[in-house]
C-alpha positions in Angstrom: -103.4 -49.7 -18.2 -100.9 -48.0 -20.6 -102.1 -49.2 -24.1 -99.3 -47.2 -25.8 -96.6 -49.0 -23.9 -98.3 -52.3 -24.6 -98.4 -51.5 -28.3 -94.8 -50.6 -28.4 -93.9 -53.8 -26.4 -95.9 -55.9 -28.9 -94.2 -54.2 -31.8 -90.8 -54.8 -30.2 -91.7 -58.5 -29.8 -92.8 -58.8 -33.5 -89.7 -56.9 -34.7 -87.4 -59.2 -32.7 -89.1 -62.1 -34.4 -89.1 -60.6 -37.9 -85.7 -58.8 -37.7 -86.9 -55.2 -38.2 -89.6 -52.8 -37.0 -90.8 -52.3 -40.6 -91.6 -56.0 -41.0 -93.0 -56.0 -37.4 -95.5 -53.3 -38.4 -96.5 -55.4 -41.5 -96.9 -58.5 -39.2 -99.1 -56.5 -36.9 -101.3 -55.5 -39.9 -101.6 -59.2 -40.9 -102.6 -60.1 -37.4 -105.2 -57.4 -37.2 -106.6 -58.4 -40.6 -106.8 -62.1 -39.7 -108.6 -61.2 -36.5 -111.1 -59.2 -38.4 -111.7 -61.8 -41.1 -115.1 -62.9 -39.8 -116.2 -59.2 -39.8 -114.9 -58.9 -43.4 -117.1 -61.9 -44.4 -120.1 -60.3 -42.7 -119.4 -57.0 -44.4 -119.3 -58.4 -47.9 -122.3 -60.7 -47.3 -124.2 -57.6 -46.1 -123.1 -55.6 -49.2 -124.2 -58.4 -51.5 -127.6 -58.7 -49.8 -128.0 -54.9 -50.1 -127.5 -55.1 -53.8 -130.2 -57.9 -54.0 -132.6 -55.9 -51.9 -132.0 -52.6 -53.6 -134.8 -52.7 -56.2 -137.4 -53.5 -53.5 -136.0 -50.7 -51.2 -136.2 -48.3 -54.1 -139.8 -49.3 -54.7 -140.7 -48.5 -51.0 -138.9 -45.2 -51.2 -140.8 -44.2 -54.4 -144.1 -45.3 -53.0 -143.8 -43.4 -49.7 -141.6 -40.5 -50.9 -144.3 -38.0 -49.7 -144.6 -39.7 -46.2 -141.1 -40.0 -44.7 -142.3 -41.5 -41.4 -144.2 -44.3 -43.1 -141.3 -44.8 -45.5 -138.9 -45.2 -42.6 -141.2 -47.6 -40.8 -141.7 -49.7 -44.0 -138.0 -49.9 -44.6 -137.3 -51.0 -41.0 -140.0 -53.7 -41.4 -138.4 -54.8 -44.7 -135.0 -55.0 -43.0 -136.4 -57.0 -40.2 -138.3 -59.4 -42.5 -135.0 -60.1 -44.4 -132.9 -60.2 -41.3 -130.7 -57.4 -42.7 -128.7 -54.8 -40.6 -127.8 -51.8 -42.8 -125.1 -50.8 -40.3 -123.3 -54.2 -40.3 -121.0 -53.0 -43.1 -119.6 -50.2 -40.9 -118.4 -52.4 -38.0 -115.0 -53.3 -39.5 -114.2 -49.6 -40.0 -115.3 -48.7 -36.5 -113.1 -51.4 -35.0 -110.1 -50.3 -37.1 -110.2 -46.7 -35.9 -109.1 -47.3 -32.3 -106.3 -49.5 -33.7 -105.2 -46.7 -36.1 -105.3 -44.1 -33.3 -103.4 -46.4 -30.9 -100.6 -47.2 -33.5 -100.4 -43.4 -34.4 -100.0 -42.5 -30.7 -97.4 -45.3 -30.2 -95.2 -44.3 -33.2 -95.4 -40.6 -32.2 -94.5 -41.3 -28.6 -91.0 -40.5 -27.2 -90.7 -44.2 -26.1 -90.9 -45.5 -29.6 -88.7 -42.7 -31.0 -86.1 -43.5 -28.4 -85.8 -47.2 -29.2 -86.7 -47.3 -32.9 -87.5 -43.9 -34.3 -84.5 -43.8 -36.6 -85.1 -47.3 -38.0 -84.9 -47.7 -41.7 -87.0 -50.0 -43.8 -86.6 -50.2 -47.6 -86.7 -46.7 -49.0 -88.1 -45.3 -45.7 -85.4 -43.4 -43.8 -87.2 -43.2 -40.4 -90.3 -44.9 -39.3 -91.2 -42.0 -37.0 -90.8 -39.3 -39.7 -93.7 -37.2 -41.0 -93.9 -35.4 -44.3 -92.4 -32.1 -42.8 -90.6 -32.5 -39.6 -87.9 -30.8 -37.6 -84.7 -32.7 -37.1 -84.0 -33.6 -33.5 -81.9 -36.2 -31.6 -83.2 -37.2 -28.2 -81.0 -37.2 -25.1 -78.1 -35.3 -26.7 -78.3 -32.5 -24.1 -79.9 -29.9 -26.3 -83.5 -29.5 -27.3 -84.2 -28.5 -31.0 -87.0 -25.9 -30.8 -89.0 -23.3 -32.7 -90.7 -20.4 -30.9 -94.1 -22.1 -31.2 -93.2 -25.4 -29.5 -95.0 -26.9 -26.5 -93.3 -29.0 -23.9 -94.6 -31.7 -21.6 -93.1 -33.9 -18.9 -92.5 -37.6 -18.8 -94.7 -39.7 -16.5 -92.0 -40.3 -13.9 -89.1 -38.5 -12.4 -85.9 -39.3 -10.4 -86.0 -37.2 -7.1 -82.9 -36.5 -5.1 -83.5 -35.9 -1.4 -81.2 -35.1 1.5 -80.6 -38.7 2.4 -81.9 -40.8 -0.5 -82.8 -41.0 -4.2 -86.3 -41.9 -5.3 -86.7 -43.5 -8.7 -89.8 -43.6 -10.9 -91.7 -41.0 -8.8 -95.1 -40.5 -10.5 -95.7 -37.1 -12.1 -99.3 -35.8 -11.8 -100.7 -34.2 -14.9 -97.5 -34.3 -16.9 -99.1 -32.5 -19.8 -99.9 -29.4 -17.7 -97.2 -29.3 -14.9 -94.4 -27.7 -16.9 -94.3 -23.9 -17.3 -92.0 -21.9 -19.7 -90.8 -18.6 -18.3 -90.7 -15.8 -20.9 -90.6 -16.3 -24.6 -89.0 -19.1 -26.5 -86.0 -17.9 -28.5 -84.5 -20.8 -30.5 -80.8 -21.2 -29.9 -81.0 -19.6 -26.4 -81.6 -21.4 -23.1 -85.3 -21.8 -22.0 -86.2 -21.2 -18.4 -88.5 -23.9 -17.1 -90.3 -24.3 -13.7 -92.3 -27.1 -12.1 -94.4 -27.0 -8.9 -93.4 -29.4 -6.2 -97.1 -30.4 -6.0 -96.9 -32.3 -9.3 -94.8 -35.0 -7.6 -96.8 -37.9 -6.0 -95.0 -37.7 -2.6 -95.9 -37.0 1.0 -95.6 -33.5 2.4 -92.7 -34.6 4.6 -90.9 -35.9 1.5 -91.5 -32.7 -0.5 -89.7 -30.7 2.2 -86.5 -32.8 1.7 -86.3 -32.5 -2.1 -83.1 -30.9 -3.4 -83.4 -31.5 -7.1 -85.1 -33.8 -9.6 -84.5 -35.2 -13.0 -87.4 -35.0 -15.5 -87.8 -36.1 -19.1 -89.0 -33.0 -21.1 -90.8 -33.8 -24.3 -91.2 -31.5 -27.3 -94.7 -32.0 -28.6 -93.8 -30.6 -32.1 -90.8 -32.8 -33.1 -91.2 -35.5 -30.4 -87.7 -35.0 -29.1 -87.0 -35.8 -25.5 -84.3 -34.6 -23.2 -83.4 -35.4 -19.5 -83.2 -32.1 -17.6 -82.1 -31.5 -14.0 -84.4 -29.2 -12.0 -83.0 -27.5 -8.9 -85.2 -26.5 -6.0 -85.8 -22.8 -5.6 -88.2 -22.2 -2.7 -91.5 -23.9 -3.6 -90.6 -24.8 -7.2 -88.1 -26.7 -9.2 -86.3 -24.6 -11.9 -84.1 -25.4 -14.8 -82.5 -23.8 -17.8 -82.7 -26.0 -20.9 -80.2 -25.5 -23.7 -81.7 -25.3 -27.2 -80.8 -25.4 -30.9 -82.8 -23.5 -33.6 -84.3 -26.2 -35.8 -84.3 -26.6 -39.5 -87.4 -27.8 -41.3 -86.9 -30.9 -43.6 -89.1 -32.3 -46.2 -89.2 -36.2 -46.5 -89.7 -37.4 -50.0 -90.1 -41.0 -48.8 -93.1 -40.1 -46.7 -94.6 -38.3 -49.7 -94.2 -41.5 -51.7 -95.9 -43.4 -48.9 -98.9 -41.0 -49.0 -99.1 -41.6 -52.8 -98.9 -45.4 -52.3 -101.6 -45.2 -49.7 -103.9 -43.3 -52.1 -103.3 -45.8 -55.0 -103.8 -48.9 -52.8 -107.0 -47.4 -51.3 -108.4 -46.8 -54.9 -107.5 -50.3 -55.8 -109.2 -51.7 -52.7 -112.4 -49.8 -53.4 -112.4 -50.8 -57.1 -112.1 -54.5 -56.2 -114.8 -54.1 -53.6 -117.2 -52.4 -56.1 -116.4 -55.0 -58.8 -117.1 -58.0 -56.5 -120.4 -56.5 -55.3 -121.6 -55.2 -58.7 -125.2 -56.2 -59.5 -127.4 -55.8 -62.6 -130.1 -54.5 -60.2 -127.9 -51.6 -59.0 -129.3 -48.1 -59.6 -127.2 -46.3 -62.1 -127.3 -43.1 -60.1 -126.1 -44.9 -57.0 -123.4 -46.6 -59.0 -122.1 -43.3 -60.3 -122.1 -41.9 -56.7 -120.0 -44.9 -55.5 -117.5 -44.4 -58.3 -117.2 -40.7 -57.5 -116.7 -41.4 -53.8 -114.2 -44.1 -54.6 -112.0 -41.5 -56.2 -112.8 -38.5 -54.0 -112.2 -40.2 -50.6 -108.6 -41.3 -51.3 -107.8 -37.8 -52.6 -109.4 -36.1 -49.5 -107.5 -38.4 -47.1 -104.2 -37.9 -48.9 -104.7 -34.1 -48.7 -105.4 -34.5 -44.9 -102.1 -36.5 -44.5 -100.2 -33.7 -46.1 -101.3 -31.2 -43.4 -101.7 -33.6 -40.4 -98.4 -35.2 -39.4 -98.7 -39.0 -40.0 -95.6 -41.1 -39.2 -94.1 -43.3 -41.9 -94.7 -46.4 -39.8 -98.5 -45.6 -39.7 -98.6 -45.1 -43.4 -96.8 -48.4 -43.9 -99.5 -50.0 -41.8 -102.3 -48.4 -43.9 -100.7 -49.5 -47.2 -100.2 -53.0 -46.0 -103.8 -53.0 -44.7 -105.1 -51.9 -48.1 -103.2 -54.6 -50.0 -104.4 -57.3 -47.6 -107.9 -55.9 -48.1 -107.7 -56.5 -51.8 -106.7 -60.1 -51.3 -109.3 -60.6 -48.6 -112.1 -59.1 -50.8 -111.3 -61.5 -53.6 -111.0 -64.6 -51.4 -114.2 -63.8 -49.5 -116.0 -63.1 -52.7 -115.1 -66.6 -54.0 -116.2 -68.1 -50.7 -119.6 -66.3 -50.9 -120.1 -67.3 -54.5 -119.4 -70.9 -53.6 -121.8 -70.7 -50.7 -124.5 -69.2 -53.0 -123.9 -71.9 -55.6 -124.1 -74.6 -53.0 -127.3 -73.1 -51.6 -128.9 -73.0 -55.0 -127.9 -76.6 -55.7 -129.4 -77.7 -52.4 -132.7 -75.9 -53.3 -132.7 -77.6 -56.7 -132.0 -81.0 -55.1 -134.7 -80.5 -52.5 -137.2 -79.5 -55.3 -136.4 -82.7 -57.2 -136.9 -84.9 -54.1 -140.2 -83.3 -53.1 -141.6 -83.2 -56.7 -144.7 -85.4 -57.2 -144.4 -88.1 -59.7 -146.9 -87.8 -62.5 -148.2 -91.0 -64.1 -148.6 -90.7 -67.9 -151.7 -92.4 -69.0 -151.8 -94.1 -72.3 -154.2 -92.7 -74.8 
């Protein structure tokens, strides 16, 4: 199952409904967040319980600090007694990671670039743009290249035989089947070759191949071009025209990275404020505050060096903003549950209290 294609098809469906791919990405974020709402409730409930149990946990740690094995056993017994799973707060993050990777792969794929890569949204010029990219227009007949680029094939090819044309012929190992002959010199044609064995055809069909049309992808700038390969003995060969690329710096993507950092800080501050407790250890509170500032800065620095498409950054920003609203709403829900629980306990205590008769003196 091709999950990247399914993701692109789903984004296309949402964009047709919303009117643009930018709004479609935001709708996808809302859908993901709503689907994860129960996990968000569980996460915040777990964090509140952790704050309540923290003093007793610290007492166990202090008591058995010279006996790590006993301390670990006592803590596990304590968790079991209170039906608390310390890892439950990590589940939402673990579930979001595959979604992030899938969306990243989809927006970096030639399929998305071909249908919506140059889509504008607000101040965002291209949803597929990264902070520093090379300009390239797919299927214009020339591949924009640098001397360090790596090329791959598309998953299917059109094969021209002596008496018929075969469409959508599967390409085996498309990431490894293409070879570059000699050095890459930007602006000059690049000689390419492909072994006939990469085509999923019978031996009798391979003998009849005259030429084949492949989609060649540039892994660096995600440009794609359709190239005709002519048979030469046991291989298919082609000469691909190229242009020397010019690096471009996208200010709009830099703004998105900054907005991501700000919304992440806001999200963590709201989370810490809603789960703040008078029982919290001051040292732990200081560590949490430091991490709340350090983590966004570290991730922002990573996004500067690792190419992240503007569409993925839009998803992350929308996710952070929804996280702020979700945290506040769930906190009010948990506070109401706690108040209702306390009221029930008080009512039960009144009902079960024994009536005391006052004797006259």
